[in-house]
VEXSE-680216 format. One record per residue: residue number from 1; residue in one letter; chain; x, y, z of N, C-alpha, C in turn. Coordinates in Angstrom, 1 decimal, padded with zeros to 4 digits. Layout:
N
pos->NUM | code->A | unit->A | npx->X | npy->Y | npz->Z | capx->X | capy->Y | capz->Z | cpx->X | cpy->Y | cpz->Z $
...
# end
This chain:
147
pos->1 | code->M | unit->A | npx->-004.5 | npy->033.5 | npz->033.7 | capx->-004.7 | capy->032.2 | capz->033.6 | cpx->-004.1 | cpy->032.5 | cpz->031.5 $
pos->2 | code->E | unit->A | npx->-003.9 | npy->033.4 | npz->031.3 | capx->-004.2 | capy->034.1 | capz->030.1 | cpx->-002.7 | cpy->033.4 | cpz->029.4 $
pos->3 | code->H | unit->A | npx->-001.9 | npy->032.7 | npz->030.2 | capx->-000.3 | capy->032.1 | capz->029.4 | cpx->-000.6 | cpy->030.3 | cpz->028.9 $
pos->4 | code->D | unit->A | npx->-001.7 | npy->030.2 | npz->029.5 | capx->-002.4 | capy->028.8 | capz->029.4 | cpx->-002.8 | cpy->028.9 | cpz->027.7 $
pos->5 | code->R | unit->A | npx->-003.1 | npy->029.6 | npz->027.5 | capx->-004.3 | capy->029.5 | capz->026.0 | cpx->-003.1 | cpy->029.0 | cpz->024.8 $
pos->6 | code->P | unit->A | npx->-001.8 | npy->030.0 | npz->024.3 | capx->-001.5 | capy->029.6 | capz->023.5 | cpx->-000.9 | cpy->028.1 | cpz->023.6 $
pos->7 | code->A | unit->A | npx->-000.4 | npy->027.4 | npz->024.4 | capx->-000.4 | capy->026.0 | capz->024.7 | cpx->-001.4 | cpy->025.3 | cpz->024.5 $
pos->8 | code->A | unit->A | npx->-002.7 | npy->025.9 | npz->025.0 | capx->-004.1 | capy->024.7 | capz->024.6 | cpx->-004.3 | cpy->025.2 | cpz->023.0 $
pos->9 | code->A | unit->A | npx->-004.2 | npy->026.0 | npz->022.7 | capx->-004.6 | capy->026.2 | capz->020.9 | cpx->-003.7 | cpy->025.1 | cpz->020.2 $
pos->10 | code->A | unit->A | npx->-002.5 | npy->025.3 | npz->020.4 | capx->-001.4 | capy->025.1 | capz->019.6 | cpx->-001.7 | cpy->023.6 | cpz->020.1 $
pos->11 | code->A | unit->A | npx->-002.3 | npy->023.1 | npz->020.9 | capx->-002.5 | capy->021.5 | capz->020.8 | cpx->-004.0 | cpy->020.9 | cpz->020.4 $
pos->12 | code->R | unit->A | npx->-004.8 | npy->021.8 | npz->019.8 | capx->-005.6 | capy->021.6 | capz->018.9 | cpx->-005.6 | cpy->021.2 | cpz->017.7 $
pos->13 | code->P | unit->A | npx->-006.1 | npy->020.5 | npz->016.9 | capx->-005.8 | capy->019.9 | capz->015.7 | cpx->-006.3 | cpy->020.9 | cpz->014.6 $
pos->14 | code->G | unit->A | npx->-007.7 | npy->021.3 | npz->014.4 | capx->-008.2 | capy->021.6 | capz->014.0 | cpx->-007.8 | cpy->023.6 | cpz->013.4 $
pos->15 | code->L | unit->A | npx->-006.6 | npy->023.7 | npz->014.5 | capx->-006.2 | capy->024.7 | capz->013.9 | cpx->-005.9 | cpy->025.0 | cpz->012.1 $
pos->16 | code->P | unit->A | npx->-006.6 | npy->026.2 | npz->011.4 | capx->-005.4 | capy->026.1 | capz->009.8 | cpx->-004.8 | cpy->025.9 | cpz->009.3 $
pos->17 | code->G | unit->A | npx->-003.5 | npy->025.8 | npz->010.2 | capx->-002.3 | capy->025.6 | capz->010.2 | cpx->-001.3 | cpy->024.4 | cpz->010.1 $
pos->18 | code->H | unit->A | npx->-002.9 | npy->023.3 | npz->011.1 | capx->-002.7 | capy->022.0 | capz->011.1 | cpx->-003.2 | cpy->020.7 | cpz->010.6 $
pos->19 | code->R | unit->A | npx->-004.3 | npy->021.8 | npz->010.1 | capx->-005.0 | capy->020.9 | capz->009.4 | cpx->-004.8 | cpy->019.7 | cpz->008.3 $
pos->20 | code->R | unit->A | npx->-003.9 | npy->020.4 | npz->007.9 | capx->-003.3 | capy->019.5 | capz->006.2 | cpx->-002.2 | cpy->018.5 | cpz->006.7 $
pos->21 | code->H | unit->A | npx->-002.0 | npy->018.9 | npz->008.0 | capx->-000.8 | capy->017.9 | capz->008.6 | cpx->-001.9 | cpy->016.5 | cpz->009.2 $
pos->22 | code->V | unit->A | npx->-002.9 | npy->017.3 | npz->010.1 | capx->-003.3 | capy->015.8 | capz->011.2 | cpx->-004.5 | cpy->014.7 | cpz->009.6 $
pos->23 | code->I | unit->A | npx->-004.8 | npy->015.7 | npz->008.5 | capx->-005.8 | capy->015.1 | capz->007.7 | cpx->-004.8 | cpy->013.9 | cpz->006.7 $
pos->24 | code->Q | unit->A | npx->-003.3 | npy->014.2 | npz->006.2 | capx->-002.3 | capy->013.8 | capz->005.8 | cpx->-001.7 | cpy->012.6 | cpz->006.6 $
pos->25 | code->L | unit->A | npx->-001.7 | npy->012.4 | npz->007.9 | capx->-001.8 | capy->011.5 | capz->008.9 | cpx->-003.2 | cpy->010.1 | cpz->009.1 $
pos->26 | code->L | unit->A | npx->-004.1 | npy->011.1 | npz->009.2 | capx->-005.2 | capy->009.9 | capz->009.4 | cpx->-005.3 | cpy->009.8 | cpz->008.1 $
pos->27 | code->R | unit->A | npx->-005.1 | npy->010.2 | npz->007.0 | capx->-005.5 | capy->009.2 | capz->006.2 | cpx->-004.1 | cpy->008.4 | cpz->005.5 $
pos->28 | code->S | unit->A | npx->-003.4 | npy->009.0 | npz->006.1 | capx->-002.0 | capy->007.8 | capz->005.9 | cpx->-002.4 | cpy->006.3 | cpz->006.5 $
pos->29 | code->G | unit->A | npx->-002.6 | npy->007.1 | npz->007.9 | capx->-002.7 | capy->005.7 | capz->008.5 | cpx->-003.7 | cpy->004.7 | cpz->008.3 $
pos->30 | code->H | unit->A | npx->-004.8 | npy->004.9 | npz->008.1 | capx->-005.9 | capy->004.3 | capz->007.0 | cpx->-005.7 | cpy->003.6 | cpz->006.0 $
pos->31 | code->V | unit->A | npx->-005.1 | npy->004.5 | npz->005.3 | capx->-004.5 | capy->003.4 | capz->004.1 | cpx->-003.5 | cpy->002.9 | cpz->004.3 $
pos->32 | code->V | unit->A | npx->-002.6 | npy->003.0 | npz->005.4 | capx->-001.3 | capy->002.3 | capz->005.4 | cpx->-001.5 | cpy->001.0 | cpz->006.2 $
pos->33 | code->G | unit->A | npx->-002.5 | npy->001.0 | npz->007.4 | capx->-003.2 | capy->000.3 | capz->008.3 | cpx->-003.8 | cpy->-000.7 | cpz->007.3 $
pos->34 | code->T | unit->A | npx->-005.1 | npy->-000.6 | npz->006.6 | capx->-006.0 | capy->-001.5 | capz->006.2 | cpx->-005.0 | cpy->-002.2 | cpz->005.3 $
pos->35 | code->G | unit->A | npx->-004.1 | npy->-001.2 | npz->004.2 | capx->-003.1 | capy->-002.3 | capz->003.3 | cpx->-002.4 | cpy->-003.3 | cpz->003.4 $
pos->36 | code->L | unit->A | npx->-001.6 | npy->-002.9 | npz->004.7 | capx->-000.8 | capy->-003.9 | capz->005.6 | cpx->-001.3 | cpy->-005.2 | cpz->006.3 $
pos->37 | code->R | unit->A | npx->-003.1 | npy->-004.7 | npz->006.7 | capx->-003.3 | capy->-005.8 | capz->007.4 | cpx->-003.8 | cpy->-006.5 | cpz->006.6 $
pos->38 | code->E | unit->A | npx->-004.3 | npy->-006.5 | npz->005.0 | capx->-005.2 | capy->-007.1 | capz->003.9 | cpx->-004.1 | cpy->-008.4 | cpz->003.1 $
pos->39 | code->R | unit->A | npx->-002.7 | npy->-007.7 | npz->003.0 | capx->-001.8 | capy->-008.1 | capz->002.9 | cpx->-001.1 | cpy->-009.4 | cpz->003.8 $
pos->40 | code->R | unit->A | npx->-001.5 | npy->-009.1 | npz->004.9 | capx->-001.0 | capy->-010.1 | capz->005.9 | cpx->-001.5 | cpy->-011.2 | cpz->006.1 $
pos->41 | code->R | unit->A | npx->-003.2 | npy->-010.4 | npz->005.7 | capx->-004.1 | capy->-011.9 | capz->005.9 | cpx->-003.8 | cpy->-012.6 | cpz->004.8 $
pos->42 | code->R | unit->A | npx->-003.8 | npy->-012.0 | npz->003.5 | capx->-003.9 | capy->-012.9 | capz->001.7 | cpx->-002.4 | cpy->-013.3 | cpz->002.5 $
pos->43 | code->H | unit->A | npx->-001.4 | npy->-012.9 | npz->002.6 | capx->-000.2 | capy->-014.0 | capz->003.1 | cpx->-000.3 | cpy->-015.2 | cpz->004.3 $
pos->44 | code->R | unit->A | npx->-001.1 | npy->-014.7 | npz->005.4 | capx->-001.4 | capy->-015.6 | capz->006.3 | cpx->-002.1 | cpy->-017.0 | cpz->005.6 $
pos->45 | code->D | unit->A | npx->-003.0 | npy->-016.9 | npz->004.5 | capx->-003.6 | capy->-018.0 | capz->004.1 | cpx->-003.1 | cpy->-018.6 | cpz->002.9 $
pos->46 | code->L | unit->A | npx->-002.0 | npy->-018.1 | npz->002.3 | capx->-001.2 | capy->-018.6 | capz->001.2 | cpx->000.0 | cpy->-019.5 | cpz->001.9 $
pos->47 | code->V | unit->A | npx->000.2 | npy->-019.1 | npz->003.1 | capx->001.2 | capy->-020.0 | capz->003.9 | cpx->000.3 | cpy->-021.3 | cpz->004.7 $
pos->48 | code->D | unit->A | npx->-000.9 | npy->-020.9 | npz->005.2 | capx->-001.4 | capy->-021.4 | capz->005.3 | cpx->-002.2 | cpy->-023.0 | cpz->004.8 $
pos->49 | code->L | unit->A | npx->-002.0 | npy->-022.6 | npz->003.4 | capx->-002.4 | capy->-023.3 | capz->002.3 | cpx->-001.9 | cpy->-024.5 | cpz->001.8 $
pos->50 | code->L | unit->A | npx->-000.1 | npy->-023.2 | npz->001.7 | capx->001.2 | capy->-024.4 | capz->001.2 | cpx->001.9 | cpy->-024.9 | cpz->002.6 $
pos->51 | code->G | unit->A | npx->001.6 | npy->-024.1 | npz->003.6 | capx->003.1 | capy->-024.9 | capz->004.3 | cpx->002.2 | cpy->-026.0 | cpz->005.3 $
pos->52 | code->T | unit->A | npx->002.7 | npy->-026.8 | npz->006.1 | capx->002.5 | capy->-027.5 | capz->006.8 | cpx->002.9 | cpy->-027.0 | cpz->008.8 $
pos->53 | code->P | unit->A | npx->002.0 | npy->-027.4 | npz->009.3 | capx->002.3 | capy->-027.4 | capz->010.7 | cpx->003.6 | cpy->-027.6 | cpz->011.3 $
pos->54 | code->D | unit->A | npx->004.0 | npy->-028.5 | npz->011.0 | capx->004.8 | capy->-029.1 | capz->011.7 | cpx->005.7 | cpy->-029.6 | cpz->010.3 $
pos->55 | code->A | unit->A | npx->007.7 | npy->-030.0 | npz->010.6 | capx->007.9 | capy->-030.8 | capz->010.0 | cpx->008.4 | cpy->-032.5 | cpz->009.8 $
pos->56 | code->P | unit->A | npx->007.3 | npy->-032.6 | npz->008.3 | capx->006.9 | capy->-034.6 | capz->008.3 | cpx->008.3 | cpy->-035.0 | cpz->008.0 $
pos->57 | code->A | unit->A | npx->009.1 | npy->-034.4 | npz->007.7 | capx->010.5 | capy->-035.1 | capz->007.0 | cpx->011.6 | cpy->-035.5 | cpz->008.3 $
pos->58 | code->Q | unit->A | npx->012.2 | npy->-034.4 | npz->009.2 | capx->012.2 | capy->-034.8 | capz->010.6 | cpx->012.1 | cpy->-033.7 | cpz->011.9 $
pos->59 | code->P | unit->A | npx->011.2 | npy->-034.7 | npz->012.2 | capx->010.4 | capy->-033.7 | capz->013.4 | cpx->010.9 | cpy->-033.4 | cpz->014.2 $
pos->60 | code->S | unit->A | npx->011.6 | npy->-032.2 | npz->015.1 | capx->012.5 | capy->-032.3 | capz->015.9 | cpx->012.1 | cpy->-031.5 | cpz->016.9 $
pos->61 | code->R | unit->A | npx->012.7 | npy->-031.8 | npz->017.9 | capx->012.0 | capy->-031.0 | capz->019.4 | cpx->011.5 | cpy->-029.6 | cpz->019.4 $
pos->62 | code->A | unit->A | npx->012.2 | npy->-028.7 | npz->018.8 | capx->012.0 | capy->-027.6 | capz->018.5 | cpx->010.7 | cpy->-026.9 | cpz->017.9 $
pos->63 | code->L | unit->A | npx->010.3 | npy->-028.4 | npz->017.4 | capx->009.0 | capy->-028.5 | capz->016.3 | cpx->008.1 | cpy->-028.3 | cpz->017.2 $
pos->64 | code->Q | unit->A | npx->008.0 | npy->-029.2 | npz->017.9 | capx->006.8 | capy->-029.7 | capz->018.5 | cpx->006.2 | cpy->-029.1 | cpz->019.1 $
pos->65 | code->R | unit->A | npx->004.7 | npy->-029.1 | npz->018.7 | capx->003.7 | capy->-028.4 | capz->019.4 | cpx->004.0 | cpy->-026.6 | cpz->019.4 $
pos->66 | code->Q | unit->A | npx->004.3 | npy->-026.3 | npz->018.5 | capx->004.6 | capy->-024.9 | capz->018.0 | cpx->003.1 | cpy->-024.4 | cpz->017.7 $
pos->67 | code->D | unit->A | npx->002.5 | npy->-023.5 | npz->018.1 | capx->001.2 | capy->-023.0 | capz->017.3 | cpx->001.8 | cpy->-022.2 | cpz->016.4 $
pos->68 | code->G | unit->A | npx->000.7 | npy->-021.7 | npz->015.1 | capx->001.0 | capy->-020.7 | capz->014.0 | cpx->002.6 | cpy->-020.5 | cpz->013.5 $
pos->69 | code->L | unit->A | npx->003.1 | npy->-022.3 | npz->013.9 | capx->004.8 | capy->-022.4 | capz->013.1 | cpx->003.8 | cpy->-023.3 | cpz->012.0 $
pos->70 | code->R | unit->A | npx->004.5 | npy->-023.1 | npz->010.4 | capx->003.9 | capy->-023.3 | capz->009.2 | cpx->005.4 | cpy->-023.5 | cpz->008.9 $
pos->71 | code->V | unit->A | npx->005.8 | npy->-025.2 | npz->007.7 | capx->007.1 | capy->-025.3 | capz->007.2 | cpx->007.2 | cpy->-025.3 | cpz->005.5 $
pos->72 | code->L | unit->A | npx->007.6 | npy->-024.4 | npz->005.2 | capx->007.1 | capy->-024.3 | capz->003.7 | cpx->008.3 | cpy->-025.3 | cpz->002.4 $
pos->73 | code->D | unit->A | npx->007.7 | npy->-026.5 | npz->001.6 | capx->008.9 | capy->-027.1 | capz->001.6 | cpx->009.3 | cpy->-026.3 | cpz->-000.4 $
pos->74 | code->H | unit->A | npx->010.6 | npy->-025.2 | npz->000.4 | capx->011.4 | capy->-025.0 | capz->-000.6 | cpx->012.8 | cpy->-025.3 | cpz->-000.2 $
pos->75 | code->P | unit->A | npx->013.8 | npy->-025.8 | npz->-000.5 | capx->015.1 | capy->-025.7 | capz->-000.2 | cpx->016.1 | cpy->-024.5 | cpz->-000.2 $
pos->76 | code->T | unit->A | npx->015.3 | npy->-022.9 | npz->-000.3 | capx->016.3 | capy->-021.9 | capz->000.1 | cpx->016.2 | cpy->-022.0 | cpz->001.5 $
pos->77 | code->P | unit->A | npx->017.1 | npy->-022.0 | npz->002.7 | capx->016.8 | capy->-021.1 | capz->004.1 | cpx->016.1 | cpy->-020.0 | cpz->004.1 $
pos->78 | code->T | unit->A | npx->014.8 | npy->-020.3 | npz->004.8 | capx->014.1 | capy->-018.8 | capz->004.9 | cpx->013.4 | cpy->-018.9 | cpz->006.4 $
pos->79 | code->A | unit->A | npx->013.5 | npy->-017.5 | npz->007.1 | capx->012.8 | capy->-017.6 | capz->008.4 | cpx->011.9 | cpy->-016.2 | cpz->008.9 $
pos->80 | code->Y | unit->A | npx->010.5 | npy->-016.1 | npz->008.7 | capx->010.2 | capy->-014.8 | capz->009.0 | cpx->008.9 | cpy->-015.3 | cpz->009.8 $
pos->81 | code->C | unit->A | npx->008.2 | npy->-014.3 | npz->009.9 | capx->007.1 | capy->-014.0 | capz->010.9 | cpx->006.0 | cpy->-013.1 | cpz->010.5 $
pos->82 | code->L | unit->A | npx->005.2 | npy->-013.6 | npz->011.2 | capx->003.5 | capy->-013.2 | capz->010.3 | cpx->003.2 | cpy->-012.0 | cpz->011.3 $
pos->83 | code->P | unit->A | npx->002.6 | npy->-010.7 | npz->011.7 | capx->002.1 | capy->-010.2 | capz->013.1 | cpx->000.5 | cpy->-010.2 | cpz->012.8 $
pos->84 | code->G | unit->A | npx->000.5 | npy->-010.0 | npz->013.4 | capx->-001.3 | capy->-009.7 | capz->013.7 | cpx->-002.0 | cpy->-010.5 | cpz->014.8 $
pos->85 | code->Q | unit->A | npx->-003.3 | npy->-010.5 | npz->014.4 | capx->-003.7 | capy->-011.5 | capz->015.5 | cpx->-003.8 | cpy->-012.6 | cpz->015.3 $
pos->86 | code->Q | unit->A | npx->-003.4 | npy->-013.4 | npz->014.3 | capx->-003.2 | capy->-014.8 | capz->013.8 | cpx->-001.6 | cpy->-015.2 | cpz->013.5 $
pos->87 | code->Q | unit->A | npx->-001.2 | npy->-014.9 | npz->014.9 | capx->000.6 | capy->-014.8 | capz->014.2 | cpx->001.6 | cpy->-016.2 | cpz->013.2 $
pos->88 | code->R | unit->A | npx->002.2 | npy->-016.0 | npz->012.8 | capx->002.6 | capy->-017.3 | capz->012.3 | cpx->003.9 | cpy->-017.0 | cpz->011.9 $
pos->89 | code->I | unit->A | npx->005.1 | npy->-017.8 | npz->012.5 | capx->006.2 | capy->-018.3 | capz->012.6 | cpx->006.2 | cpy->-019.0 | cpz->011.3 $
pos->90 | code->V | unit->A | npx->007.9 | npy->-019.0 | npz->010.2 | capx->007.3 | capy->-019.3 | capz->009.0 | cpx->009.0 | cpy->-019.9 | cpz->008.7 $
pos->91 | code->L | unit->A | npx->008.8 | npy->-021.1 | npz->008.3 | capx->010.3 | capy->-022.0 | capz->008.3 | cpx->010.4 | cpy->-022.4 | cpz->006.6 $
pos->92 | code->S | unit->A | npx->011.4 | npy->-022.5 | npz->006.1 | capx->011.4 | capy->-023.6 | capz->004.7 | cpx->011.8 | cpy->-024.7 | cpz->005.2 $
pos->93 | code->A | unit->A | npx->012.5 | npy->-025.5 | npz->004.4 | capx->012.6 | capy->-027.1 | capz->004.5 | cpx->014.1 | cpy->-026.6 | cpz->004.2 $
pos->94 | code->G | unit->A | npx->014.7 | npy->-025.6 | npz->004.1 | capx->016.1 | capy->-025.8 | capz->003.8 | cpx->016.5 | cpy->-025.5 | cpz->005.3 $
pos->95 | code->V | unit->A | npx->015.8 | npy->-024.4 | npz->006.1 | capx->016.1 | capy->-024.2 | capz->007.5 | cpx->016.7 | cpy->-025.4 | cpz->007.9 $
pos->96 | code->L | unit->A | npx->015.2 | npy->-026.3 | npz->007.9 | capx->015.5 | capy->-027.6 | capz->008.5 | cpx->016.1 | cpy->-028.6 | cpz->008.3 $
pos->97 | code->D | unit->A | npx->016.6 | npy->-028.6 | npz->007.1 | capx->018.0 | capy->-029.0 | capz->006.3 | cpx->019.0 | cpy->-028.9 | cpz->006.9 $
pos->98 | code->R | unit->A | npx->019.5 | npy->-027.9 | npz->007.1 | capx->020.2 | capy->-027.4 | capz->007.2 | cpx->021.3 | cpy->-026.7 | cpz->009.2 $
pos->99 | code->L | unit->A | npx->019.9 | npy->-026.9 | npz->009.4 | capx->020.2 | capy->-026.2 | capz->010.8 | cpx->019.9 | cpy->-027.8 | cpz->011.8 $
pos->100 | code->G | unit->A | npx->020.6 | npy->-027.5 | npz->013.3 | capx->020.5 | capy->-028.5 | capz->014.0 | cpx->018.9 | cpy->-028.3 | cpz->014.8 $
pos->101 | code->P | unit->A | npx->018.5 | npy->-029.1 | npz->015.7 | capx->017.4 | capy->-028.5 | capz->016.7 | cpx->017.9 | cpy->-027.3 | cpz->017.6 $
pos->102 | code->Q | unit->A | npx->019.4 | npy->-026.9 | npz->017.9 | capx->019.4 | capy->-026.0 | capz->018.9 | cpx->019.6 | cpy->-024.4 | cpz->018.3 $
pos->103 | code->E | unit->A | npx->019.9 | npy->-024.9 | npz->017.0 | capx->020.1 | capy->-023.7 | capz->015.9 | cpx->018.3 | cpy->-023.1 | cpz->015.2 $
pos->104 | code->I | unit->A | npx->017.7 | npy->-024.1 | npz->015.6 | capx->016.4 | capy->-024.1 | capz->014.9 | cpx->015.5 | cpy->-023.4 | cpz->015.9 $
pos->105 | code->G | unit->A | npx->016.0 | npy->-024.1 | npz->017.2 | capx->015.2 | capy->-023.1 | capz->018.5 | cpx->015.7 | cpy->-022.1 | cpz->018.3 $
pos->106 | code->A | unit->A | npx->016.6 | npy->-021.4 | npz->018.6 | capx->017.3 | capy->-020.0 | capz->018.5 | cpx->016.6 | cpy->-019.7 | cpz->016.7 $
pos->107 | code->V | unit->A | npx->016.5 | npy->-020.2 | npz->016.2 | capx->015.7 | capy->-018.7 | capz->014.7 | cpx->014.3 | cpy->-019.0 | cpz->015.9 $
pos->108 | code->L | unit->A | npx->013.6 | npy->-019.8 | npz->016.1 | capx->012.2 | capy->-019.8 | capz->016.6 | cpx->012.1 | cpy->-019.0 | cpz->017.5 $
pos->109 | code->A | unit->A | npx->013.2 | npy->-018.4 | npz->018.6 | capx->013.0 | capy->-017.5 | capz->019.7 | cpx->013.4 | cpy->-016.4 | cpz->018.8 $
pos->110 | code->H | unit->A | npx->014.0 | npy->-016.1 | npz->018.0 | capx->014.3 | capy->-014.4 | capz->017.1 | cpx->013.0 | cpy->-014.1 | cpz->017.0 $
pos->111 | code->E | unit->A | npx->012.3 | npy->-015.4 | npz->016.0 | capx->011.1 | capy->-015.0 | capz->015.2 | cpx->010.1 | cpy->-014.1 | cpz->016.2 $
pos->112 | code->R | unit->A | npx->009.8 | npy->-014.9 | npz->017.4 | capx->008.9 | capy->-014.8 | capz->018.8 | cpx->009.1 | cpy->-013.7 | cpz->019.0 $
pos->113 | code->A | unit->A | npx->010.5 | npy->-013.2 | npz->019.5 | capx->011.2 | capy->-011.7 | capz->020.0 | cpx->010.9 | cpy->-010.8 | cpz->019.3 $
pos->114 | code->H | unit->A | npx->010.6 | npy->-011.0 | npz->017.8 | capx->009.9 | capy->-009.8 | capz->017.2 | cpx->008.6 | cpy->-010.0 | cpz->017.2 $
pos->115 | code->L | unit->A | npx->007.7 | npy->-010.8 | npz->017.1 | capx->006.2 | capy->-011.3 | capz->017.4 | cpx->005.7 | cpy->-010.4 | cpz->018.9 $
pos->116 | code->G | unit->A | npx->007.1 | npy->-010.8 | npz->019.7 | capx->006.8 | capy->-010.1 | capz->021.4 | cpx->006.9 | cpy->-008.9 | cpz->021.4 $
pos->117 | code->A | unit->A | npx->007.7 | npy->-008.5 | npz->020.7 | capx->008.3 | capy->-006.5 | capz->020.5 | cpx->007.4 | cpy->-006.1 | cpz->019.8 $
pos->118 | code->R | unit->A | npx->006.4 | npy->-006.5 | npz->018.8 | capx->005.4 | capy->-006.1 | capz->017.9 | cpx->006.8 | cpy->-004.6 | cpz->016.9 $
pos->119 | code->H | unit->A | npx->007.3 | npy->-005.4 | npz->016.7 | capx->008.3 | capy->-004.6 | capz->015.7 | cpx->007.6 | cpy->-004.2 | cpz->014.9 $
pos->120 | code->D | unit->A | npx->006.1 | npy->-005.0 | npz->014.3 | capx->006.0 | capy->-004.8 | capz->013.0 | cpx->005.3 | cpy->-003.0 | cpz->013.3 $
pos->121 | code->L | unit->A | npx->004.8 | npy->-003.1 | npz->014.8 | capx->004.1 | capy->-001.4 | capz->014.7 | cpx->004.8 | cpy->-001.0 | cpz->014.0 $
pos->122 | code->V | unit->A | npx->006.3 | npy->-000.4 | npz->015.1 | capx->007.3 | capy->000.5 | capz->015.1 | cpx->007.5 | cpy->000.6 | cpz->013.3 $
pos->123 | code->L | unit->A | npx->007.8 | npy->-000.3 | npz->012.5 | capx->008.2 | capy->-000.2 | capz->010.9 | cpx->006.7 | cpy->000.3 | cpz->010.3 $
pos->124 | code->E | unit->A | npx->005.9 | npy->000.2 | npz->010.7 | capx->003.8 | capy->000.7 | capz->010.2 | cpx->003.8 | cpy->002.0 | cpz->010.9 $
pos->125 | code->L | unit->A | npx->004.5 | npy->002.7 | npz->011.6 | capx->004.0 | capy->003.9 | capz->012.8 | cpx->005.2 | cpy->004.8 | cpz->011.4 $
pos->126 | code->F | unit->A | npx->006.2 | npy->003.8 | npz->010.8 | capx->007.6 | capy->004.5 | capz->010.6 | cpx->007.0 | cpy->004.9 | cpz->008.4 $
pos->127 | code->T | unit->A | npx->006.1 | npy->004.1 | npz->008.2 | capx->005.6 | capy->004.2 | capz->007.0 | cpx->004.5 | cpy->004.7 | cpz->006.9 $
pos->128 | code->V | unit->A | npx->003.8 | npy->004.9 | npz->008.1 | capx->002.9 | capy->005.8 | capz->008.2 | cpx->003.8 | cpy->007.4 | cpz->007.7 $
pos->129 | code->L | unit->A | npx->004.5 | npy->007.4 | npz->008.6 | capx->005.3 | capy->009.1 | capz->008.6 | cpx->005.6 | cpy->008.8 | cpz->007.0 $
pos->130 | code->H | unit->A | npx->006.1 | npy->008.3 | npz->006.7 | capx->006.8 | capy->008.3 | capz->005.2 | cpx->005.7 | cpy->008.5 | cpz->005.0 $
pos->131 | code->R | unit->A | npx->004.8 | npy->008.0 | npz->004.6 | capx->003.6 | capy->008.1 | capz->003.3 | cpx->003.2 | cpy->009.1 | cpz->003.6 $
pos->132 | code->A | unit->A | npx->002.7 | npy->010.0 | npz->005.1 | capx->002.1 | capy->011.4 | capz->005.1 | cpx->002.5 | cpy->012.5 | cpz->004.2 $
pos->133 | code->V | unit->A | npx->003.8 | npy->012.7 | npz->004.6 | capx->004.7 | capy->013.1 | capz->004.2 | cpx->005.1 | cpy->013.4 | cpz->002.8 $
pos->134 | code->T | unit->A | npx->005.1 | npy->012.2 | npz->002.5 | capx->005.4 | capy->012.4 | capz->001.0 | cpx->004.3 | cpy->012.6 | cpz->-000.2 $
pos->135 | code->T | unit->A | npx->002.9 | npy->011.8 | npz->000.3 | capx->002.1 | capy->011.8 | capz->-000.3 | cpx->001.0 | cpy->013.1 | cpz->-000.7 $
pos->136 | code->P | unit->A | npx->000.3 | npy->013.7 | npz->-001.5 | capx->000.1 | capy->015.3 | capz->-001.5 | cpx->-001.3 | cpy->014.7 | cpz->-000.3 $
pos->137 | code->T | unit->A | npx->-002.4 | npy->015.1 | npz->000.2 | capx->-003.5 | capy->014.5 | capz->000.6 | cpx->-004.4 | cpy->015.3 | cpz->-000.1 $
pos->138 | code->P | unit->A | npx->-005.9 | npy->014.6 | npz->-001.0 | capx->-006.0 | capy->015.3 | capz->-002.6 | cpx->-007.0 | cpy->016.6 | cpz->-001.7 $
pos->139 | code->R | unit->A | npx->-007.4 | npy->017.0 | npz->-002.8 | capx->-008.4 | capy->018.7 | capz->-002.2 | cpx->-009.6 | cpy->018.3 | cpz->-001.8 $
pos->140 | code->W | unit->A | npx->-010.1 | npy->017.2 | npz->-002.2 | capx->-011.6 | capy->016.8 | capz->-002.0 | cpx->-011.6 | cpy->016.5 | cpz->-000.3 $
pos->141 | code->A | unit->A | npx->-010.9 | npy->015.5 | npz->000.2 | capx->-010.4 | capy->015.6 | capz->001.4 | cpx->-009.9 | cpy->016.6 | cpz->002.4 $
pos->142 | code->L | unit->A | npx->-009.6 | npy->017.6 | npz->002.3 | capx->-008.8 | capy->018.7 | capz->002.4 | cpx->-010.7 | cpy->019.8 | cpz->002.3 $
pos->143 | code->A | unit->A | npx->-011.5 | npy->019.6 | npz->002.0 | capx->-012.5 | capy->019.9 | capz->001.1 | cpx->-013.7 | cpy->019.6 | cpz->002.8 $
pos->144 | code->R | unit->A | npx->-013.4 | npy->018.6 | npz->002.7 | capx->-014.5 | capy->017.5 | capz->003.8 | cpx->-013.9 | cpy->017.7 | cpz->005.6 $
pos->145 | code->A | unit->A | npx->-013.1 | npy->018.6 | npz->005.8 | capx->-012.4 | capy->018.7 | capz->006.3 | cpx->-013.3 | cpy->019.8 | cpz->007.2 $
pos->146 | code->P | unit->A | npx->-013.5 | npy->019.7 | npz->008.9 | capx->-014.1 | capy->020.9 | capz->009.7 | cpx->-013.2 | cpy->022.0 | cpz->009.6 $
pos->147 | code->H | unit->A | npx->-013.7 | npy->023.3 | npz->009.9 | capx->-012.4 | capy->023.9 | capz->009.6 | cpx->-012.5 | cpy->024.6 | cpz->011.4 $
# end
């Protein structure tokens, strides 16, 4: 069973050669994750404050009974989603003014697909990895890590 020891040892993150990388990944995951969730929460609060749950100017079948839908009164055509536990799909009045009901339905389906596929998690993963590689770990974090 001697041949299994190197593989088992390599899998342990506590080894001196891997310690810094593990600490960087954990720190990056914490910083990125908490920061993103806080920004999304604030963004969602603002969208809820400034937006309406439907389009009062021209109600459309595509917009009826859409949980988490918010319409912002702005002429620039904009559509996006806010992922998280309280998801939002945000449309601007400009989208509603320029698109027909079928096109609006397609936009909503597109944004729902982003939310359903959890594309936000893929982006978050790459952000964590990028930050872990480009941001040095503070010495105090390395000093506190178990040896």
